[in-house]
C-alpha positions in Angstrom: -119.4 -118.0 73.0 -117.7 -115.0 74.6 -117.7 -116.9 77.9 -116.0 -119.9 76.3 -113.5 -117.8 74.4 -112.3 -115.8 77.4 -112.5 -118.6 80.0 -109.9 -121.0 78.7 -107.8 -123.1 81.1 -107.1 -122.1 83.8 -110.6 -120.9 84.4 -110.9 -117.5 86.2 -114.7 -117.2 86.2 -117.5 -119.7 86.4 -120.9 -119.5 85.0 -123.6 -119.5 87.6 -127.2 -120.7 87.7 -128.5 -117.5 86.0 -126.4 -118.0 82.9 -126.8 -121.7 82.6 -130.6 -121.6 83.2 -130.9 -118.9 80.5 -129.0 -120.9 78.0 -130.9 -124.1 78.8 -134.2 -122.2 78.6 -133.3 -120.7 75.2 -132.3 -124.2 73.9 -135.5 -125.7 75.2 -137.5 -122.9 73.7 -135.9 -123.2 70.3 -136.5 -127.0 70.4 -140.2 -126.5 71.3 -140.6 -123.9 68.5 -139.0 -126.2 65.9 -140.8 -129.3 67.3 -137.5 -131.1 67.9 -137.8 -131.7 71.6 -136.9 -135.4 71.4 -133.7 -134.6 69.6 -132.4 -132.8 72.7 -131.9 -136.1 74.4 -129.6 -137.2 71.6 -127.8 -133.9 70.9 -127.4 -133.4 74.7 -126.3 -137.1 75.1 -123.2 -136.2 77.0 -125.3 -134.4 79.6 -127.7 -137.3 79.8 -124.7 -139.7 80.3 -123.3 -137.6 83.1 -126.7 -137.3 84.8 -127.2 -141.0 84.5 -123.8 -141.7 86.1 -124.9 -139.7 89.1 -128.3 -141.5 89.3 -126.6 -144.9 89.1 -123.9 -144.0 91.6 -126.4 -142.7 94.2 -128.9 -145.5 93.6 -126.2 -148.2 93.9 -124.7 -146.5 96.9 -128.0 -146.5 98.8 -129.0 -150.0 97.6 -125.7 -151.7 98.6 -125.1 -149.8 101.8 -122.0 -147.8 100.7 -120.5 -149.6 97.7 -119.7 -147.5 94.6 -119.9 -148.1 90.8 -117.6 -145.2 90.0 -114.8 -143.8 92.1 -116.6 -140.5 92.1 -119.7 -139.0 90.5 -120.2 -137.2 88.1 -118.5 -139.2 85.5 -115.7 -136.7 84.7 -114.4 -136.9 88.2 -114.2 -140.7 88.0 -111.8 -140.4 85.1 -109.8 -137.7 86.9 -109.4 -140.0 90.0 -108.3 -142.8 87.6 -105.3 -140.6 86.7 -106.5 -139.0 83.5 -105.3 -135.4 83.1 -108.0 -132.8 83.2 -107.2 -131.7 79.7 -107.6 -135.3 78.5 -111.0 -135.6 80.1 -112.2 -132.3 78.6 -111.0 -133.1 75.1 -112.5 -136.6 75.2 -115.8 -135.3 76.5 -115.7 -132.7 73.6 -115.3 -135.6 71.2 -118.2 -137.5 72.8 -120.3 -134.3 72.7 -119.5 -133.8 69.0 -120.4 -137.4 68.2 -123.8 -137.0 70.0 -124.5 -133.8 68.0 -123.5 -135.6 64.8 -125.9 -138.4 65.5 -128.6 -136.0 66.5 -128.2 -134.0 63.2 -128.1 -137.3 61.3 -131.4 -138.3 62.8 -132.9 -134.9 62.1 -131.8 -134.9 58.5 -132.4 -138.6 57.9 -135.9 -138.0 56.6 -134.5 -135.5 54.0 -132.0 -138.1 52.8 -134.8 -140.8 52.5 -137.0 -138.4 50.6 -134.2 -137.6 48.1 
């Protein structure tokens, strides 16, 4: 949270592998301990979407001999090349991330709603 608070636009420092791997490991560990591993795919849907955009781009590029699906991969750079401002891309991805989290929490608590 401190990293996000002090690293607002324009960014002055960037998180490296050590920090991101530690955060990812902690999230995965908590998911395993709480037996909610499958929800990570929903809650982290934005990351899944971005990763899929890279896989699709590379696969299509190799299969067609150089044609592209997106102007650039990962997906956020495609939108920047389409003329979207960086702030617009960031805010819209925040919204998408929030929606994925809301769906994940809805799935998690759905059994409680059904039981009541």
